[in-house]
C-alpha positions in Angstrom: -8.5 -74.6 -58.9 -8.1 -71.5 -61.1 -11.4 -70.3 -59.9 -10.4 -70.7 -56.3 -7.2 -68.8 -56.8 -9.0 -66.0 -58.6 -11.5 -65.9 -55.8 -8.7 -65.6 -53.2 -6.7 -63.0 -55.2 -9.7 -60.7 -55.7 -11.4 -60.9 -52.3 -12.5 -57.2 -52.5 -14.8 -58.0 -55.4 -15.3 -61.8 -55.3 -16.5 -62.0 -51.7 -19.3 -59.4 -52.1 -20.3 -61.0 -55.4 -20.5 -64.4 -53.8 -22.6 -63.0 -50.9 -24.9 -61.3 -53.4 -25.4 -64.5 -55.4 -25.3 -67.2 -52.7 -26.2 -65.3 -49.5 -25.8 -67.4 -46.3 -23.7 -70.0 -48.1 -20.7 -67.6 -47.4 -20.7 -68.8 -43.8 -19.9 -72.5 -44.5 -17.4 -71.4 -47.1 -15.6 -69.2 -44.6 -15.7 -72.0 -42.1 -14.2 -74.4 -44.6 -11.4 -72.0 -45.7 -10.3 -71.2 -42.1 -10.7 -74.8 -41.0 -8.5 -76.0 -43.9 -5.9 -73.4 -43.4 -5.5 -74.1 -39.7 -6.3 -77.8 -39.8 -4.6 -79.3 -42.8 -0.8 -79.1 -43.4 -1.4 -79.3 -47.2 -3.3 -76.0 -47.4 -1.1 -73.4 -45.6 -1.4 -71.0 -48.5 -5.1 -70.2 -47.8 -5.5 -66.5 -46.8 -7.0 -66.6 -43.3 -6.1 -63.1 -42.3 -7.3 -61.3 -45.4 -10.5 -63.3 -45.8 -11.5 -62.5 -42.2 -10.8 -58.8 -42.9 -12.7 -58.8 -46.2 -15.7 -60.6 -44.7 -15.8 -58.3 -41.7 -15.8 -55.3 -44.0 -19.2 -56.5 -45.4 -20.8 -56.4 -41.9 -21.4 -52.7 -41.6 -23.1 -52.8 -45.1 -25.6 -55.3 -43.8 -24.4 -58.1 -46.0 -23.1 -60.2 -43.2 -23.8 -60.5 -39.5 -20.7 -59.7 -37.4 -21.8 -61.9 -34.5 -22.4 -64.9 -36.7 -19.2 -64.2 -38.6 -17.0 -64.2 -35.5 -18.7 -67.2 -33.9 -18.3 -69.3 -37.1 -14.7 -68.2 -37.8 -13.6 -68.7 -34.2 -15.1 -72.1 -34.2 -13.3 -73.0 -37.5 -10.0 -71.7 -36.1 -10.2 -73.6 -32.9 -11.5 -76.8 -34.4 -8.9 -76.6 -37.2 -6.0 -76.4 -34.8 -7.6 -79.2 -32.7 -7.8 -81.5 -35.8 -4.2 -80.6 -36.7 -3.0 -81.4 -33.2 -4.5 -84.9 -33.3 -3.2 -85.5 -36.9 0.3 -84.5 -35.8 -0.1 -86.8 -32.7 -1.2 -89.7 -34.9 1.6 -89.2 -37.5 4.4 -88.4 -35.1 6.3 -91.7 -35.7 5.9 -91.6 -39.5 7.1 -88.0 -39.5 10.6 -89.2 -38.4 11.1 -91.0 -41.7 12.0 -88.6 -44.5 10.8 -91.1 -47.1 7.3 -91.1 -45.7 4.6 -88.4 -45.7 6.5 -86.6 -48.5 3.5 -84.3 -49.1 4.3 -82.6 -45.8 7.0 -80.0 -46.3 9.7 -80.8 -43.7 11.0 -77.2 -43.9 7.8 -75.8 -42.5 7.7 -78.5 -39.8 11.3 -77.6 -38.8 10.4 -73.9 -38.8 7.5 -74.6 -36.5 9.7 -76.7 -34.2 12.3 -73.9 -34.0 9.5 -71.5 -33.2 8.4 -73.8 -30.3 12.0 -74.1 -29.0 12.2 -70.3 -28.8 8.7 -69.4 -27.6 7.4 -72.5 -25.8 3.7 -73.1 -25.2 2.8 -69.5 -26.2 3.8 -70.5 -29.7 0.2 -71.7 -30.2 -1.0 -68.1 -29.6 1.8 -66.2 -31.4 1.7 -68.6 -34.4 -1.9 -67.6 -35.2 -0.5 -64.3 -36.6 2.3 -65.8 -38.7 1.3 -67.3 -42.1 2.4 -70.9 -42.6 3.7 -71.2 -39.0 0.1 -71.1 -37.8 -0.7 -74.1 -40.0 2.2 -76.2 -38.8 2.4 -75.2 -35.1 -0.6 -77.3 -33.9 0.7 -80.2 -36.0 4.1 -80.0 -34.4 2.5 -79.6 -31.0 0.6 -82.9 -31.5 3.7 -84.6 -32.9 5.7 -83.4 -29.9 3.1 -84.7 -27.5 2.3 -81.3 -26.0 0.0 -81.8 -23.1 -3.6 -81.6 -24.4 -4.9 -79.3 -21.6 -2.2 -76.8 -22.3 -2.7 -76.9 -26.0 -6.5 -76.5 -25.7 -6.2 -73.4 -23.5 -3.6 -71.7 -25.8 -5.6 -72.8 -28.8 -8.8 -71.0 -27.6 -6.9 -67.9 -26.6 -5.1 -67.7 -29.9 -8.1 -68.4 -32.0 -10.3 -65.8 -30.3 -7.6 -63.2 -30.3 -6.7 -63.7 -34.0 -10.3 -63.6 -35.3 -11.2 -60.7 -33.0 -8.3 -58.5 -34.3 -8.8 -59.0 -38.0 -12.6 -58.8 -37.6 -12.2 -55.5 -35.8 -9.8 -54.2 -38.5 -12.1 -55.2 -41.3 -15.3 -53.9 -39.7 -13.8 -50.5 -38.8 -11.6 -49.8 -41.8 -12.6 -52.2 -44.6 -15.0 -49.7 -46.2 -12.9 -46.6 -46.1 -12.5 -45.4 -49.7 -8.7 -45.3 -49.7 -8.7 -48.8 -48.3 -10.9 -50.0 -51.1 -8.8 -48.1 -53.7 -5.6 -49.6 -52.6 -7.0 -53.0 -51.4 -4.0 -55.0 -52.7 -1.6 -52.9 -50.7 -3.9 -53.2 -47.7 -3.7 -57.0 -48.0 0.1 -56.8 -48.1 -0.2 -54.7 -45.0 -2.3 -57.3 -43.3 0.4 -59.9 -44.0 2.9 -57.5 -42.4 0.7 -57.2 -39.3 0.6 -61.0 -39.2 4.3 -61.3 -38.9 4.6 -58.3 -36.5 4.5 -60.4 -33.3 7.5 -62.5 -34.4 9.4 -59.4 -35.3 8.7 -57.8 -31.9 9.6 -61.0 -30.2 12.9 -61.2 -32.2 13.8 -57.6 -31.3 13.1 -58.2 -27.6 15.2 -61.3 -27.7 18.1 -59.4 -29.3 17.9 -56.6 -26.7 17.9 -59.2 -23.9 21.0 -60.9 -25.4 22.8 -57.6 -25.7 22.1 -56.7 -22.1 23.3 -60.1 -21.0 26.5 -59.6 -23.0 27.1 -56.1 -21.6 26.4 -57.4 -18.1 28.9 -60.2 -18.6 31.5 -57.7 -20.0 30.9 -55.4 -17.1 31.4 -58.2 -14.6 34.7 -59.2 -16.4 36.0 -55.7 -16.3 35.1 -55.2 -12.6 36.0 -58.5 -10.9 35.6 -58.6 -7.1 
């Protein structure tokens, strides 16, 4: 476990070293990490965003193939959410009992439910960019009996968009010297980018509420 944590915390050095030592085995490793982060509610801590960024940064150097990387990671992201949906669907009844399935953090489940209540079906897309929420959103969608055809469509859109964005960022900016020098700060920035959609959505919601309040007040001040 310590080795895995060290690998994750030092992606800027550990990932290139792994590729240099094990070559093509990096592809199944990336698939496994992304699949587990999106498909298993017990591994929401895995760094999906940052590992996609770090892997894409190796592509311009010829160490990885960007086409294979995107195909493999997109497949892992979509299949992970799909597995999580069916797991949630199968465990929906057990989830209602607080004494059962204690390994599943109810707080994260409730956070994902509230996210669904606020954003509806598009949660499956938006959640891709929000750490922890992206792991529990498909689980809650399955537990809540979201229609499969709707889930599948949003799942594909979200998975492709998420991987494309962070692959592009890593490919274009991952090898800039200042990015390499301040890699830890960049990773924090990636996390900030991940939560940006929810912040934007929150701001838009607040603006709409204020407009509604002002409209209501204006109507009260100027009755017919």
